[in-house]
C-alpha positions as CSV (number, residue, x, y, z in Angstrom):
1,A,11.8,-0.7,-2.7
2,T,9.1,-2.5,-4.6
3,L,6.3,-4.6,-3.1
4,V,4.4,-6.9,-5.5
5,S,1.3,-8.9,-4.7
6,F,-0.6,-10.9,-7.3
7,G,-3.3,-13.5,-7.4
8,A,-6.7,-14.5,-8.6
9,P,-9.6,-12.1,-8.0
10,R,-10.8,-12.4,-4.4
11,G,-7.7,-14.5,-3.7
12,G,-6.5,-12.2,-0.9
13,S,-3.7,-10.2,-2.5
14,T,-5.4,-6.8,-1.6
15,Y,-5.9,-8.0,2.0
16,A,-2.3,-9.2,2.2
17,V,-1.1,-5.8,1.1
18,F,-3.4,-3.6,3.1
19,G,-4.6,-5.7,6.0
20,N,-7.9,-4.6,7.5
21,S,-7.0,-0.9,7.6
22,A,-9.4,1.7,6.2
23,E,-7.6,1.7,2.9
24,A,-8.4,-1.9,2.2
25,R,-11.3,-2.6,-0.1
26,A,-14.5,-3.3,1.7
27,D,-15.4,-6.2,-0.6
28,D,-12.2,-8.0,0.2
29,L,-12.6,-7.5,3.9
30,D,-16.1,-8.9,4.0
31,D,-14.8,-12.2,2.6
32,P,-14.5,-14.7,5.6
33,V,-11.7,-16.5,3.8
34,L,-9.6,-13.4,3.6
35,N,-10.3,-12.4,7.3
36,S,-7.9,-15.0,8.6
37,S,-4.7,-13.8,10.1
38,A,-2.4,-15.1,7.3
39,G,-0.2,-12.3,6.0
40,V,-1.2,-9.6,8.4
41,A,0.0,-8.5,11.8
42,P,-2.2,-7.1,14.5
43,V,-0.9,-3.7,15.8
44,A,-3.4,-2.2,18.2
45,S,-6.9,-2.6,19.4
46,A,-9.4,-0.2,18.0
47,S,-10.6,2.5,20.4
48,V,-14.2,1.3,19.9
49,P,-15.1,-1.4,22.5
50,G,-15.7,-4.8,20.8
51,A,-14.1,-3.6,17.5
52,A,-11.6,-5.9,15.8
53,P,-7.9,-5.0,16.2
54,V,-6.3,-3.1,13.3
55,E,-4.1,-5.5,11.3
56,L,-1.4,-4.1,9.0
57,G,-0.7,-5.8,5.7
58,L,2.6,-6.0,4.0
59,L,2.4,-2.3,3.0
60,G,1.7,-1.0,6.5
61,R,4.5,-3.1,8.1
62,T,7.0,-2.1,5.4
63,A,6.0,1.5,5.8
64,K,6.5,1.5,9.5
65,Q,10.0,0.0,9.2
66,L,11.0,2.3,6.3
67,I,9.9,5.5,8.1
68,A,11.5,4.4,11.4
69,C,14.8,3.6,9.6
70,A,14.8,7.0,7.8
71,Q,14.0,8.9,11.0
72,E,16.7,7.0,12.9
73,H,19.4,7.7,10.4
74,T,18.5,11.3,9.6
75,N,20.9,13.9,11.1
76,S,22.3,17.3,10.2
77,Y,24.3,15.8,7.3
78,V,21.9,13.2,6.0
79,R,18.2,13.6,5.1
80,F,15.9,11.0,3.6
81,T,12.9,11.5,1.4
82,V,10.3,8.7,1.3
83,K,8.1,8.8,-1.8
84,V,5.2,6.4,-2.4
85,T,3.3,5.3,-5.4
86,I,0.8,2.4,-5.4
87,A,-0.4,0.8,-8.7
88,E,-2.8,-1.9,-9.4
89,V,-2.6,-4.2,-12.5
90,H,-6.0,-5.6,-13.2
91,E,-7.0,-7.2,-16.5
92,Q,-4.0,-5.7,-18.3
93,S,-4.8,-2.2,-17.1
94,V,-2.6,-0.2,-14.7
95,R,-4.3,2.2,-12.3
96,D,-3.2,4.5,-9.6
97,V,-4.5,3.1,-6.3
98,T,-4.0,6.4,-4.4
99,A,-6.4,8.0,-6.8
100,M,-9.0,5.4,-6.0
101,L,-8.5,5.8,-2.3
102,D,-8.9,9.5,-2.6
103,G,-12.2,9.1,-4.5
104,R,-10.7,10.3,-7.8
105,P,-11.3,8.4,-11.0
106,A,-8.6,5.9,-11.7
107,E,-8.0,6.2,-15.4
108,P,-5.8,3.5,-17.0
109,L,-2.1,4.5,-17.0
110,T,0.6,4.0,-19.6
111,V,3.7,2.0,-18.9
112,H,6.9,2.6,-20.8
113,D,10.4,1.1,-20.5
114,D,13.5,2.8,-22.0
115,R,16.6,1.3,-23.6
116,Q,18.2,0.8,-20.2
117,G,15.2,-1.1,-19.0
118,V,13.9,1.6,-16.7
119,V,10.2,1.2,-16.3
120,T,8.1,4.4,-16.0
121,V,4.3,4.6,-15.3
122,I,3.1,7.8,-17.0
123,G,0.6,9.8,-14.9
124,I,0.9,7.9,-11.6
125,Q,0.9,10.2,-8.5
126,E,4.0,10.2,-6.3
127,H,3.4,11.2,-2.6
128,V,6.1,12.3,-0.2
129,V,5.5,11.0,3.3
130,S,7.4,11.7,6.5
131,S,5.4,9.6,9.0
132,F,3.6,6.3,9.1
133,E,0.2,8.1,9.4
134,E,0.8,9.8,6.0
135,F,1.2,6.4,4.3
């Protein structure tokens, strides 16, 4: 599955994808325009009294459904592997978002397509996840 979000800088695409989870960029979350509930779904109240509820963006909601479906249909004959890559295209540069979230430098990546039209992002990290928390 592919999730694409695009828009003008500070237009809310990062917030729509990540919600107000810890992975979302702080500068997007501080914007009062982006802190409306459009595009996000509250999932639980934070454990800190008075804290805002955690709201999942499109990525979080998709991850929960995908992991739940894989777990529901896994049995002794069928196993699923869920792999995740997250890329950002900004000013004609492609970067690995998971590298940025892990505090690693996000060097520009190279994008290739072959004769069959298969697109490959060279150098992007692929992460195997088995639970929503690993997303």
